[in-house]
N, C-alpha and C positions, 0 to 999 in steps of 0.2 A: 504494500500499500502507498509506503513512505516511497519507494523508487518511483513508483506511478507520479505522483505528486511533484518530486524532483525532473522526471520528463515534462509534464504539464508546465513547468513554471520556468521553462530552458530560456529564453528570453532575459531572465534576471530581474530582480527588483529594480523599480527604478526611484530616486530619490525625489522626493517632492520638492518641487523650488530649485531644481540644480540646473543649470546651463545645459544645454545638451552638447556632447563631446564634440569637437572638431576634429575632421582627418587631417594628414599630416599635410596635404596640400591647401586646405581651408587657411589653418593655421600660418603656413609659411607666405600665403597670400594676404592676411590679416596685417601680418608682422610687417610687410613690404608696403602697405595701405596706411599703415599708421603714420600720423605726422604730429607736431610737436609746434607751437608758435611760441618763438622766443627774440629777445633783442639782438640784433644783428651784430650790433657793436658791443655790447658786454660779451656777446657768445666769441668773436672774434679777436678780442684782448684776451680773452682767459686762456684761449687755445694756445696765444703767443707768450702767455705768463707762462703758463704750466710747462713749455720749452724751456723757460728761463731757468725753472726752478730744477726741473732735471736734469740740467747741464749745472748747476751749481757743484760746487766741489767741497765746500766746509761751511763753519757756520760763519767765517765771515761773508764769503758770498751769499750766502741765503739771508742775513741781515741786512746786506747791499739791497739784496731785492724789496725785502718787504718795507724797509723803512725809508729806501731813497729811490730805488725803482717803480714800485708798485703806484704810490702814488702820482709820479708823472703818467704812467701808464693808462692810469684809470681816471685821468683829470680829477683826482679828490687835491683838498687842499693839502693835507697832512696825513702822517701814519705815527700809530702808535704802538707798541708793542708790550705786553706783560708777561713774563713767564715765572713758572712756580721752579723754583730753586731752594729747596729746603736745606740740602746739603753743602750748598755753596757750590755746586760741583760746574755749574756754568761759569760761575763770576773766578774760578781758578781757569777753564778753559779759554776765555776771551781775551784778546788780547786788544787794547785801546776802545774798547767799547764804550769810555766817555766821553770819544766823539757824537755818540749820538743824543749825549745830554739826555733829557728825561721822555726824550722818545723811545727810550729803553727801560723798561725797570724788572729788575730779577727780585721777587718777592719770596721771604720765606715761608708766609702762610697765605694758603690758598684759599681765605675766603674771602676775601678782598674780589677776588676774579669770580667768585661763585656766587656772589653777590647781583655781578652783572646778566645773569642769566635763570632762566626758568630750570625747573627738576632735571629736563631732559636740554641738553643746552644746545642752541640752533640758533641760527644765525638770524640777525636783528637789524632792524633799522630804525633809531630813535631820532625823535626831533628835542629841540632845545625846551621842551615842556616837560620830557623826560625827565626823574629824579638823577638817572643815573650820567646824564649829562656833566653834573656835578662833579663825578669822580673822575671822567675820563678826559685824557686832550685839554686840560687844565690851564697849560701856558700857551695854548692856540688862542687867535685869535678871529673871527669872522669864522668861527664853525656855527652852523646851527643846525646839520643834523651829522650823523653818526650811522655807521655801518660796523656791527659787531659781528669778529667773524670766530668763535671758541674753535682752541687746539685742545684735540682730544688724543688719548691713548686708553685702549681699551674700555669707554666709556668715562675716564675720568680726565676733569679738565687739567690740562697743563700749562693753559697761555691765553692768551686774548690778543686778537688783532685788531687795532680801532681805526678806519677810516676816516678823514673829516669831508664833511660836506658843506659849502656855502650855500646851498638852496637845496629844493626837492627835485631837481634833477633827474635822480634816480628812480625809478620806478621799477618796483618787483612784482613781479607775477608770480605765479606758484611753478613755472618754469624754470623761472630766473633766480628764486630761492635755490632750487632742486641744483641748479648747477653752482651758485657759489659754496651752497653744503658739500657739493663735490669738489671745491677748489679748497676750502676749509681742512677737509679730509687729508686731501694731497698735501696741504702746508705741512701737518702734523706729523704727517709719515715723512717728508722730508727732512722736517726737525729733529725728529728720531733718528734718522739714518745719518744724519751731520753729527749729531751729538757722539754717536756710538763711532762714527769714524774719527772725531776728532780726540775722542778719548783713548783708542788705540793708537794712532799717530802719536800723540803727547808720550805714551809708554813707549815705544820704540825709537822717539826723540831724548829721552833722558837716562842720566846715569843712574843706576839704582842705589847706589851707595851714596852718593849726595845729594841725589836729585836735583842738581845740576843738569844743563843741556848735556849729551853727548856729541862726540863730533861730530856725526850725522847731524844732529840738531842747533851746532855750532854753525855747520856748511849752510845748514838754511838761515839763520838768523844774520850771518855777516851777508849773506847775498840780498838778503829784504833792507838792511841798513844801510847797502852801500845803493842798493836802488834809490831809496828816500832820501839819503844824503846827495844822490844827482839830482834829483827832483828840487831840493832845497836850497842847494849850491852850499849847504853847512858840511865841515869836515866829519871826518870819523877817525876813530883811532883804537886799533886793536893792542891790547897787549897781552904777551903769550909769558906765562911764567912757570916755574917751576921749586917746590920744594926743593933745597938745597941738601945736598948728600944723605937723600932719602935711601938710598940702596943699602949705606950703611947701618941706618936707623932700621931699615927693615930686616934685615939680618940679625941684627942683634936684638930687637925684640919681638921678632915674629911678624906671623901675618895679623895677629884680632889686631895691635897697636899699632901696627900701621896702617890698618885700615881706619883704626881710631883716629889718629891724628889728621889722615887726609880728610875726615869726615868734619874733625872739628874745624880744619884751616877753611875750608869749603865753605862752613859756614860763618867763619868770622871774615872773611873776604864777602861774602853775599850782607852781612850786616852794614857793611860800611859804601854798599852800593845807591847809586842812585834809583828812582823808579824806572827810567829809560834803559839804564844799563843790563846787562846781561852777562851772568856766568856760566862758562862750561868746563867739564872735567874733559882733556884732550886723550891723557894716556895715565900710566900708574901714578902719577905726582905731577900732571903739567896741567894748567889751568889755562884759560884764556879769558879775558873778559872785554867786550865791546861798550864803547863809550859815543854814541852819537852826539853830533854837534860839540865833537871834542877836539880842539885844535891841540897841536903839542905841546904848545906852552903848559895849557890847562890839565891835561892828559898826563904829562910830567910832574906835576903837583901832584894829582890824583895816585900816581903809581907811587911816589914817597910816601904818599901817606898809608897807602897799604901794607907796602914794605917795611915800615917803621911800626906799623900795629902790630904786624904776624912776629916782628923780632921780638917785641914786649910783650906777647900771647904765650903766657903758661898755660900748658895745655895737664890740666889733672885728670888722670886716667882710671880715676875713682879707685885705685889699689896703694893709693901713697907714693907714687911715682910722678915726679913734675917731668915733663919734656918742653924743651922751647927749641923753634924750628928759625928759618929763614925764608926767605925768597928770591929767586934770580928773576929778573922781569926784563922781558924786550919789548921796547913798543916801536908802532909804525902809524903814522899817520896819513890818509889822504885826503887832500884838500881838492874839492872838483874844480875850483874859479882858478888855483894854478896849475892843476896839471889833467886837463880835461881826458876822458875815458871815454870808449866806446865799446869795449870787448869786458863788459860788467865780471863773467865766471873767469876770464882772465885776470883781473882785477883782483877777485876774491883769492885766485890761487896765488897772485904774487904777495898780498899781502899776508896771507898765512906765512910763506917761503921767505919775507924780509923779516917776519915779527920773529919766525924762528933762528934767525941767523943773529938778533940782535940780542934773544936770549943766550944763544949760545957764547955770545960776547960778554954778555953778563957772568956768566957762569966762568969763562975765561980770567975773569978779572978776580976770580976769588969767591963769588956769588956775594949775596945779600946788597944787591946796588940793582939800578936801574939803567939800562944801554939803549939808545933809540938808533933806528936806519931809516933812512930815506927811499923811497921811492924811487925805481929807473923810470923814466919815460918812454923810454926805447921801446917796449913790448907793449905798451897801452895802444 
């Protein structure tokens, strides 16, 4: 009896109210004929911006796009970026963030970002009557409207991008909102990827013992500072230095105390640097310091102070022994106005080579002194 019932109902039970099933051909035709109406200018500009974002190689490039290029790209008046940075990860990764002023804010508390959105963060276009306008873009004048774009990671807010407009020229329909929500999701992905790449890159550019730059990191910093010196027509000096008689100390006291001395000397050197200077460890007991905008006379004074400070520095190893060391320092300066250069990589190599020769000269004099050498203009 049961089998008879099943055979009788072979067509299967239809669900009341369900849409009729489409065949493959009907489904394909439906997809081909579906159309959307969207602001053409906004669509084209968003496509171009997406390409820019995907080509950005690091955080610096990403910030340039979001805070400099993006407002111009969409004809907005200004741009502002808030980022959640509870563990100061971003503040340690960023170099030169001060150039963006109040346009870039790193926040230890996510509450102020959450207050800008509903429970489910989404794109929002607000006007001057909205209370949120009193919290964002405070330093900007002539902004009557703002587009809020949430940056999220697995549904959690990690930042917020604010674009200021002088008028109500931006009209958002449903499709425009979907487009900008897609752009916000892409921004979030690009930002997370840039942070990850920067963290990995930083680890590969640091010396694990001293946390100063390693030789690869020093090469990058030297190339960057040479380019900056060329643009600004200001000098740059490299100090190449080495702990005197370190091999004897290493053999007498062993590996642990030798590394302890290296770490303490690096800490002491770092404490005497300006915010714009940078320290690198090039080899066992060799260091380098870059002094941007530092001419020979100024850098000579800095080098002498560093040499004297290390000479007077007593290193307590925590076991009752007090060690004292000294430094030999070689100094080389490039002045763009006096010695124009075209081949920047060659100039970087020459500065390292000439600085190394100056260091050998200081060691040949008995150490604990500063020697300087001049660049030859023949190979520039």
